[in-house]
N, C-alpha and C positions, 0 to 999 in steps of 0.2 A: 372104814377108812374112805372109800370112794365118794361116799356123801360129804363128808367134812370137805374134801377136795373140790366138789362142786360147788359148796357154799361159799368157800375162800373166792373162787374164780366168780360165782355172782355177785359177792361184795364188792370185789374189785372192778368188775364192768359196770356196776351200777353206781359208782361214786360220780357226783356232779362233776369232777375235774374231768372225767372221761369225754365230755363234751368238745374238749379243746383237743382232743386226738382220735380224728375218725378212724375208725377200723383196727382200733387197740383191741388185741385179741390176748389171753391167758389159757395157759395151761398148766396146771398145778397137779402133782404127783409126789408121793413120799420122799421129802428131800430135795426136788427139785421145782421150780417153776420157769417157764419159759413165757415172755411176754415180748408179744412182737407187734410193729406198729409199720404200716407203708409209710416209705418217704414221701414227704408232703412239701412243696415249695414254701409254705405256709412255715415250715420249722426252720427255716433257713435263717443264717446271720447276714450281714452285709457282705461276707465273702462267697454267699451262694453255696454254702455247708449246713448242714445239720447242726444247730447252736448246740452246746455244750448241756444246756440244762435239760433239754431232751435224752441226752446219753444218760445224763445222771438219773432223770427220773425213771428209766427203763430199768438201769441196773440196781437202781435201789428198791425198785417195786419187786423185782425178781428175787432178790436177796431175802428183802423180807417177807414174801409169801411162801418161799422154799423152808425158812425158818419155821413158819406159822404151821406149815404143813406136819411138823414133827413136834412143834411144842405148844402144848394145851393149857400150862398151869400160871402161866408168866406172860404180861403184857410185853412184847418185844418191840425195840426202836433202835434205829440206827444212831451209833453216838461218834462212828467214825468212818471215812469213806475216802479210797484213793483209788485212782484210775489214771492209767496213762494212754492218751490216743495216739494213734500211730498215723493214722490218716484221715482225712473228712470223708464224712458219706455225703455223697450230693444226689 
């Protein structure tokens, strides 16, 4: 299983979109995925806090890879996503 988790991490980190998110990291294990990204002012909206698209991307990616750490027989995708932001990240 460890090899499967490392393959998922490699797939994630090698995606072309990662060039837009310098320093992004992924740690995947059974039923779990931690995606971390250093705060960078280039991710800020006009209010000087991290844009919601960055939050969504990190949360959606973590959920996707956590599921794919345990599901092997079908292609998984996000059909609905809800989050409540309590305070901005600056």
